[in-house]
C-alpha positions in Angstrom: -0.1 -0.2 -0.2 1.3 3.4 -0.7 0.9 6.5 0.8 -1.1 8.3 -1.9 -3.6 5.5 -2.2 -4.5 5.6 1.8 -4.4 9.6 1.2 -6.8 9.1 -1.7 -9.0 7.3 0.4 -9.2 9.7 3.1 -9.5 12.8 1.0 -12.6 11.0 -0.8 -13.9 11.1 2.5 -14.3 15.2 2.9 -13.3 14.8 6.7 -15.3 12.1 7.7 -14.4 9.1 9.3 -13.5 5.9 7.7 -13.0 2.7 9.8 -9.7 0.5 10.0 -12.0 -2.6 8.5 -13.1 -0.5 5.4 -9.7 0.8 4.8 -8.0 -2.9 5.0 -10.6 -4.2 2.9 -10.6 -1.4 0.1 -6.8 -1.7 -0.2 -6.3 -5.2 0.8 -3.6 -4.3 3.7 -3.4 -5.3 7.2 -4.2 -3.1 10.2 -0.9 -2.5 11.1 0.3 -1.8 7.6 -2.5 1.3 7.8 -1.6 2.6 10.9 2.4 2.8 9.8 0.9 4.6 6.6 -0.7 6.9 9.1 2.6 7.6 11.1 4.6 8.3 7.2 1.4 10.7 6.2 2.3 12.9 9.6 5.2 12.8 9.0 5.0 14.8 6.0 2.7 17.3 7.8 -0.9 15.2 7.1 -2.9 15.4 10.3 -5.0 12.5 10.5 -7.6 11.5 13.6 -8.0 8.2 14.8 -10.4 7.4 17.3 -11.5 3.9 18.5 -14.7 2.3 16.8 -15.0 4.7 14.4 -11.7 5.2 12.2 -9.3 7.7 10.9 -10.1 10.6 9.1 -7.9 13.6 7.7 -7.8 17.2 9.6 -5.4 18.7 7.7 -2.6 19.0 4.9 0.3 20.6 5.3 1.0 24.0 3.7 3.4 23.9 0.4 5.8 26.6 0.0 6.4 27.5 -4.1 7.8 29.9 -6.2 4.8 31.2 -8.1 3.8 32.2 -4.5 7.1 33.2 -3.1 8.3 35.9 -6.0 5.5 37.8 -5.7 6.3 38.6 -2.3 9.8 39.6 -2.2 10.5 42.7 -1.5 14.4 42.6 -2.5 16.7 43.6 -5.4 19.1 40.5 -5.0 18.3 38.3 -1.9 15.5 35.3 -3.2 16.0 36.3 -6.8 17.6 32.9 -8.0 14.9 30.8 -6.0 15.0 26.7 -5.5 12.1 25.2 -3.9 12.4 21.4 -3.0 10.9 18.7 -1.3 12.8 16.6 0.6 16.6 16.7 0.5 19.2 16.4 3.0 20.5 19.4 3.9 19.5 22.9 2.2 23.5 23.9 3.0 25.0 20.9 0.7 22.3 22.0 -1.8 23.5 25.1 -2.1 26.8 24.7 -1.5 26.8 22.5 -4.7 25.5 25.4 -6.1 27.6 28.0 -5.3 30.4 25.9 -6.5 29.1 25.9 -9.8 28.7 29.7 -10.0 25.5 30.7 -8.5 25.1 34.6 -7.6 25.2 35.9 -4.4 21.4 36.0 -3.4 20.6 32.2 -4.1 18.2 30.8 -2.0 17.6 27.3 -1.6 14.2 26.4 0.6 13.5 22.5 1.3 9.8 21.5 2.7 12.3 18.6 4.8 15.4 18.1 5.9 16.3 14.5 6.6 19.7 15.5 7.6 19.4 19.0 9.0 22.5 20.4 11.2 22.9 23.1 13.4 26.2 23.9 15.1 28.7 21.8 16.6 27.7 19.6 14.2 24.1 18.9 15.8 21.0 17.6 14.5 18.3 19.8 13.4 14.8 18.9 13.7 12.9 19.8 10.4 9.7 18.1 9.6 8.0 18.5 6.4 5.6 21.9 5.7 6.1 22.9 9.6 9.0 25.0 9.5 11.2 27.7 7.2 14.3 25.5 6.6 16.8 27.4 4.1 20.5 28.7 2.9 20.9 31.6 1.4 24.3 32.3 -0.5 26.5 35.6 0.3 29.8 36.5 -1.8 31.0 39.3 0.4 33.7 41.4 -0.5 35.4 41.2 3.3 38.5 39.7 4.6 38.2 36.1 6.1 38.7 36.6 9.7 35.4 39.1 9.7 33.3 36.0 8.7 31.9 35.4 12.2 30.7 39.1 11.8 28.0 37.6 9.4 26.5 35.0 12.3 26.1 38.4 14.5 24.3 40.1 11.4 22.3 37.0 10.4 20.9 36.9 14.0 19.8 40.4 13.8 18.3 40.2 11.0 16.2 37.1 11.6 15.5 38.3 14.9 14.0 41.7 13.5 11.9 39.8 10.9 10.3 37.0 12.9 9.3 40.3 15.2 7.6 41.6 12.2 5.4 38.6 11.4 4.8 37.5 14.8 3.6 39.1 18.3 6.6 37.0 20.7 9.6 38.6 22.3 12.9 37.3 21.0 16.1 37.3 22.4 19.5 36.4 20.8 21.7 34.3 22.8 25.5 34.7 21.7 26.5 34.5 19.2 23.4 33.5 17.1 20.5 31.4 19.1 17.0 33.1 19.1 15.1 32.4 22.2 11.4 33.0 23.2 10.9 32.5 26.9 14.5 31.0 27.1 13.8 28.5 24.4 15.5 28.2 21.0 13.2 29.0 18.2 15.9 29.1 15.4 19.1 28.1 14.5 21.9 29.8 12.1 24.7 27.7 10.7 27.3 29.7 8.3 29.5 27.8 6.5 32.3 29.2 4.5 34.8 28.3 1.7 38.2 30.0 1.2 40.9 30.1 -1.1 44.4 31.6 -0.4 43.4 33.4 2.8 40.2 34.8 0.4 36.7 34.3 1.2 34.9 32.8 -1.8 31.4 32.3 -0.8 29.6 32.1 2.5 26.1 29.6 3.2 23.7 31.1 5.8 21.8 28.4 6.8 18.6 29.1 8.3 16.5 26.7 10.4 13.0 28.5 12.0 10.6 26.2 13.8 7.3 27.9 12.7 4.4 25.6 13.0 5.6 22.7 14.8 3.7 21.5 17.4 4.5 19.5 20.7 4.4 15.9 19.3 6.7 17.0 16.5 9.4 17.1 18.8 11.6 14.1 20.6 10.5 14.5 24.5 14.1 15.6 25.4 13.8 18.6 23.3 10.3 20.2 24.7 12.6 21.7 27.4 14.7 23.7 25.1 13.0 24.3 22.2 9.5 25.9 20.6 7.7 26.8 17.5 6.4 30.3 16.9 3.3 28.3 16.7 3.4 27.4 20.0 4.6 30.5 21.6 2.1 32.8 19.4 -1.0 30.2 19.9 -1.6 31.0 16.0 -0.4 29.5 12.8 2.1 31.4 11.1 2.4 32.0 7.0 5.8 31.0 5.8 5.9 32.6 2.9 5.4 35.8 4.4 8.1 35.2 7.0 10.5 34.3 4.1 9.4 37.4 2.3 10.5 39.7 5.8 13.4 37.6 6.4 15.1 38.2 3.2 14.2 42.0 3.0 15.5 42.4 6.3 18.5 40.7 5.8 19.3 42.4 2.3 19.0 45.7 3.7 21.2 44.9 7.2 23.6 43.2 4.7 23.7 46.7 2.1 24.4 48.4 5.5 26.9 46.2 7.2 29.2 46.6 3.3 28.8 50.2 3.7 29.1 51.4 7.6 31.1 48.1 8.6 30.0 46.2 11.5 29.8 48.9 14.2 25.8 49.5 13.2 25.3 45.9 13.4 27.1 45.3 16.6 24.6 48.4 18.3 21.5 46.0 16.9 22.8 42.7 18.3 23.3 44.2 21.7 19.9 45.8 22.1 18.6 42.4 21.1 20.9 40.4 23.5 19.6 38.2 26.1 23.2 37.3 26.9 24.6 40.6 28.0 24.9 41.8 31.7 24.0 38.1 32.6 26.3 36.1 34.9 26.6 33.1 32.8 29.5 30.2 32.4 30.8 29.7 28.8 32.7 26.5 27.7 35.6 27.4 25.3 37.6 25.0 23.9 40.4 25.8 26.6 37.9 25.1 29.3 35.3 26.9 31.2 35.2 30.6 32.1 32.6 32.2 34.6 31.9 35.9 33.8 29.6 38.5 33.2 29.1 39.5 29.2 29.3 43.2 28.9 29.5 43.9 24.9 31.0 42.7 21.8 34.5 44.2 20.5 34.7 45.2 16.8 35.5 42.3 15.5 32.3 40.5 17.1 34.2 38.8 20.1 32.0 38.8 23.2 33.8 40.9 26.3 33.4 39.0 29.3 33.9 40.8 32.7 36.0 38.1 34.9 35.5 37.9 38.7 38.4 39.7 39.6 37.2 43.1 37.2 39.2 42.2 34.3 38.3 41.5 30.9 38.6 38.2 28.3 37.2 38.5 25.3 35.9 35.2 23.7 35.5 34.1 20.2 34.2 30.1 20.5 32.2 29.2 23.4 28.9 27.3 24.6 27.3 29.6 26.4 25.3 29.0 30.0 21.0 29.5 29.5 20.0 32.6 29.1 16.8 34.5 30.0 14.8 37.4 28.5 15.3 40.2 29.8 18.8 40.7 31.4 19.4 43.1 34.8 
């Protein structure tokens, strides 16, 4: 039995229950096979209600992104104008890196309905179910020195935070360097991967993963204490196409500002959105843990931390302790 045959049967009943016995008879399959196919459809974003003695009914279908819907919404000159919308991929990062190596222009965007091997910082797996999030990668070819690439990570966090705040009534804070939090729970992940040659930056692939319309059951139990979606936090489903268009608009504007005026304005915006600054925390660096109070960013994007003895240390790479929205 294919997913399509079960789906067609449920769709034909227009929201009415279909008994397991009837499905089994019409499709010539066992009850166990039906349940397995239901789970597969749910993984693709379909909502199927199962009630004992009544059977199954289709209560919701996944929303699907399309080039035809997205392009008219874009207010950008460059970002997203070269657009690839895919169904299922291991990772949008890998897809865009392949295009970049083939000469794709700056602003090229790859979006996937589902990632089977989405990844975040430190190689962590990113939960990317079908039709419920924004899983995309944007290509940059910035004329900046290789050592300034970390600044782009902070820029991406600011752009994403400002865009989400425009579309969804939630309070967002940035945890250094680029985790977006709502009520202390992670709502988005940002991953920058760059390619260089002879100390020259060739391109940067900016991966953005946003948990938009995920439900509690979409998360593994161990993540529910740490992660949340925009729908769960606001109580309402979010139009993904509108959100993507706003993200690209904010990103292109801030990227232009960065190229014109340097890191200073981005630094100020990041500090204004931060939930890391002025909160005592523990930072886990490659050289060991550091306890202190992050005070500001330095001119390169490093985190200036006030140590217990009153001296300062600049941290460039670390895992940081829990932060809460609204610091002291």
